[in-house]
N, C-alpha and C positions, 0 to 999 in steps of 0.2 A: 310526495304523498304525505299528508298530515296524519299523525297518529290519532287513533281514537281515544287514547288515554294520555294524560300528561306525564311528564317525567316523574312526578312525585308519586305516581301509582306504584313505582318499583322501589323496594327498600331491601335492606339486608335482614334476612330472617335469622341466620346464625353465622357468626364470624368465627371461623376455625383457623385463623392465621397463626395463633399461638396456643391453640387448644391441645390437649393430649387425650386421644390421638389428634394429630393435625389433620385438618380437612384439606388434603393435598390435591389440589386441582381436580375437583369432583366432576365426573362426566355423567354417571347414572344417578337417578333419583326416583324414589317411589314412596308412596304414603301407605303406612301400615294401617290396618283397621282400628288400632288404638290411637291413631292420630299422630304417631311418631313419624319422623321423616328419615328414611334410610338413604344412604348414598354410598357410592364406590369411588375409590381414589386411585391416583396413579401409582400408589405403593401397594396396590392389591388389597387394601383394607376395606372391609364392609363395616360401615358405622351406623349407629342409631342416634338420631338427634331427638331430644325430648319434645313432646307435642307443643310445648310453649317456647321451644328454642333455648331452654335454660342450661342444657348440658349435652355432652356427646359421650358415647361409649363404643368400644371396639367389640364387634360381634364375631369377627373372624378375619383371616387374611390368607390370600393365595400366594403372596410374595410376587405377584405379577403386576398387571395393570388392568383394573376393572373398568368396564364401559357400562353398558345398560344393565339395569336390574328390574326384576318384576316379581310380584307375589302371586302364589296360587291361592285357591280358596281355603287351604288349610293353614296359610300363613308362612309356608316355606318360601324362601327368597332365592330366585335364580339370578346368577350374576355372570355376565359375559367377561371373559378374560382374554385380552389381546395377546399377552406374552405367551400364555400356555395354549392359545388357540383352542380353548375349551370353555364349556359352561360349567360353573360350580353351583352347588345347591346348599343353602343354609337350612338345616333341618330344624323346624320350629320346636319339635318335641325334644330332641337330644342336644341341640346347640352345635352339632357337628357341621363343618363347612368343607365339603369334599367335592372332587371332580364328579360331574354328573354325565356329561356328554362331550365327545370330541371325535376327531377323525373326519378328514375331508374338508372341513370348513377352514378357511384361511384366517379371516378376521371376524370372529363373532362379536357383533356390536350391540344389538338391541333384541330384547326378548319379549315375546307376547305369550301369555298363558291362555290356552283355550281349554278350560276345565270341562266344558260340555262335551268336547270330542276327545279329551284326554291327550292333547298335544301341546307341545311347546314350539313356537315358531321363532327362529333366530335369523337375523339379517347377516349376510356375509358381505362385508364392506370392502370390495375391491372394484377396480374399473379396468375395462368396461364391462366385464362379465360378472357383475354382482348378482346375488341371488338370495333366496330365502331357504333355510334348512328347516326340516320338521323332525321333532323328536317325540318319542313316546314318553308321557309324563311318568309312567310307572317304571319303565326300564331304562330310559335314556337312549334307547336304540333309535337310529334315524339316519337320514341322508338328505341330499339336496331335494327340495320340493318343487320350486319353480324351474322351468326349463329355458325361458327366454331371458336375455340379459336385463338386469336392473342396475343401471350404472351407479356404483357405490351405494347399494341399498343400505339405508341407515335406520332412522327412527321408524317405528311401526305402531299402528293402533288398529284394533279390531273394530269394525263397524258395529254399532250397538245391537243390530239384529243378527250378528254372527255370520253375515253373508260373505264377508271378505275382509282383507287386510288393506289398510292404507299404508303405503311404503314411500318414504322419502328417498328420492334419488339425488343425492347431494351434488354429484358432479354434472347433473343435468338441470339443477336448480328447479326441480319440479316435485310434485306429489302425484303418485299414481295409486291406482286401486286394483288389487288382484282378487277377483271373485273366488270363492270356495264352493265347488260343486257339491251336489248331493252325495257323490262318491268320495268327497274329500280332496279331489284333484283341483289344481289351480286352473282358473280360466285365463284368458289373455288379459294382460295388463292394460288398464285404461288411464290416460292422463286426466287427473282431476283439475290441476292448475299448474301452470309454469310461471316464470317471472319471479321466482323466489330468490332474488339476487342477494348474496352471491352463493353462500354455502348453507342451505337449510340442513337441519340436523334432527331435531326431535319433533314428535307429533302426538296430539291427544284429541279426543272427541268429547265435546260437551254433551250434556243430556239432551239439549235441543237440536243436536246434529251439527252445530258449528264445529269447525276444525281449527285448532290452534297449532301453529308450526313455529318452532324456535329456529333462529338463525345463528350459526356459529360466527359467521362474518357476513356483513356487519352485525353488531350486537342488537338484535331486534326480535320481536315476535309478531307473526302474522296471524290474521283471522280470515278463514274462508268460509263462506256460507252460500247456500243455494240462491238466496235472494240478492245478496250484494256482491258476490264474487270475492276477489282477493282485496283485503284491506290491511293496512299497517296498524297493528294493535298498540304497540309501544316500542320505543327504541331508546338506546343509550349511546349517543355519539362519542362519549368519552370512554365507553367500555369499562366502567368502574363498578357500578351496581349491577347492571347486566353486563357481565364480562365474558363474552363468547359463550352465551348460554347454549347448552347442548340439550339434555333431556328435561322434560317438564312433567309436572303431575298436579292433580287437583287436590287441594286441602281446604276443607271447610268453605267450599265455594270460590276459593281464590287459587292462584297459581303458586307453586314453588318451582324454582328452576336451579339446575346445577350450572356451575360456571367453570368451564375448563381453564379459563384465563386467570382465575384467582383462587381464593381459599375460603369461599363462603357459599351459602345457599341464599338465593334471593326470594322475595315474596312480591307477587304482583296483585294488587287489589283490583278485582273485577266488579266491585259493587256498582260502579257507574254504568256498567253494561248489562249485568245479569241480575243484580239484586236490588236495583233501584225501584 
């Protein structure tokens, strides 16, 4: 399958190989309202990269291994920690970075904030009985939300109209959709697309409804749309610029990606597809 974008569309946004703090194999990435790019590292460090990629600063550390991160409407950052099997919250007002939710969940991997309902959804990445947990944004109290297995539930994204969650099932190489009922209960999971060879990881939804899905292995990003179905957006066969991309986020109309295989954040220029 020929990629929609050339190799040159992907570049290094910030190289943290020798920075202080070092950008140690980032998995989670999110864009702050001020344009800065935040990431979590294998050392449990939550870092902020300047909007223009000119510098990096440490915001806090769990001493664990951070996976997905997400902001709420107030600018607080929720970070999934694999070592502690917990979700931590960076308080935008005080700068404190403390445990927010834990208990029951095995591998908290990816967080989605639902400000409208006051919930935080977190994927539990195990197989075959992966799942999604739901926590109260105010108290951190919560439990398993989905009942049917989601095999290695990983990246997630809220449908723009709030009607449900897209969930990557990494070990099934597919993307599923879990409806959210009027009572807040999950509906039956529906397969959106399969064939995401071999290990899909992150997902996000564009304003026009297109869904972008990052692949940990091989190093590529897919696009799925209602009209065209599944298409290969961009790939890096050498896994150097896109180096096992995990989570993805939108910044100024383009993509930024975390790379679990290296020490940098990548940038993918989407102008040829969306801004031309």
